[in-house]
C-alpha positions in Angstrom: 117.7 94.6 82.8 117.1 97.5 84.8 119.4 98.1 88.0 116.0 98.4 90.0 114.7 95.1 88.8 117.9 93.7 90.0 117.4 95.2 93.4 113.9 93.8 93.6 114.8 90.4 92.6 117.7 90.4 95.3 115.0 91.9 97.9 112.5 88.7 97.2 115.7 86.3 97.2 117.0 87.6 100.2 113.5 87.8 102.0 112.6 84.3 101.0 116.0 82.8 102.1 115.7 84.8 105.6 119.3 86.0 104.8 119.1 89.0 107.1 122.6 90.4 105.9 121.7 90.1 102.2 118.5 91.9 102.8 120.3 94.8 104.9 122.9 95.3 102.3 120.4 96.7 99.9 119.3 99.4 102.3 121.3 102.6 103.2 122.7 102.8 106.9 119.7 105.6 107.8 116.7 103.9 106.0 113.4 104.1 107.2 110.8 101.5 107.3 107.0 101.8 107.9 104.8 98.9 108.3 101.2 98.4 109.7 102.6 95.0 111.1 105.3 97.3 113.4 102.2 98.8 114.9 100.9 95.6 115.8 104.1 94.0 117.2 106.0 97.0 118.5 103.4 99.6 119.1 105.9 102.1 120.6 107.0 102.7 117.2 103.9 104.0 115.7 104.7 101.8 112.6 108.0 103.5 111.9 111.9 102.4 112.3 115.0 104.1 111.3 118.3 102.8 110.6 119.9 99.3 110.1 120.0 98.4 113.6 116.3 98.7 114.1 115.8 97.0 110.6 117.9 94.1 111.8 116.1 93.8 115.1 112.4 93.9 113.3 113.4 91.5 110.4 115.3 88.8 112.6 112.2 89.0 115.0 109.9 88.3 112.0 112.0 85.4 110.8 112.2 83.9 114.0 108.5 84.1 114.7 107.4 82.9 110.9 110.1 80.5 110.0 108.2 79.5 106.9 107.4 83.1 105.5 107.6 83.6 102.0 106.9 86.3 99.6 105.5 85.5 96.0 106.0 88.6 93.9 103.1 89.6 91.6 104.0 93.1 90.2 107.3 95.0 90.1 107.2 98.3 88.7 109.5 101.3 88.9 110.6 104.8 87.8 113.9 106.9 88.3 113.6 106.9 92.1 111.3 104.0 93.3 110.2 100.4 93.1 106.9 99.4 93.8 105.8 95.9 94.5 102.6 93.6 94.8 103.1 90.4 96.4 101.5 87.6 98.5 102.9 86.9 101.9 102.6 83.2 102.7 103.0 81.8 106.3 101.3 78.8 107.9 100.2 80.9 110.7 98.2 83.4 109.0 96.0 83.6 105.9 97.9 84.8 102.8 97.9 88.5 102.6 98.4 90.6 99.5 100.7 93.4 99.9 102.2 96.5 98.5 105.4 98.1 99.1 107.2 101.0 97.9 111.0 101.4 98.1 112.7 104.7 97.4 116.2 104.6 96.2 119.1 106.7 96.1 122.5 105.7 94.7 121.4 102.1 94.4 120.5 101.8 98.2 116.9 101.7 99.6 116.5 104.8 101.7 113.0 104.1 102.7 110.1 101.7 102.4 106.6 101.7 103.0 104.3 98.8 103.4 100.6 98.6 102.4 97.8 96.0 103.5 94.6 95.9 104.8 
């Protein structure tokens, strides 16, 4: 198994268990994250956060707001620098949403992530 597939599996497992520490362990200390949901819930960010402290606050809030949040992987692709996922986002409070996400990696850590959905 390619190491990036292992990272992808760990990423989905951490999200689905709402294990914030396991999720953050996959990220570089200075990683950036862009999400349209950030624009909605934290408009001052313009959708972009940087560093583990901001990642921690964002995902902690998401896990608290959406205690039944689950991701169902559909496609996992990779090249030498990136992972690309397609997955379904399930939560009882919202309609199921299809999402794509690109993770850029360096030295086995995620350095940037970008979420795509309509």
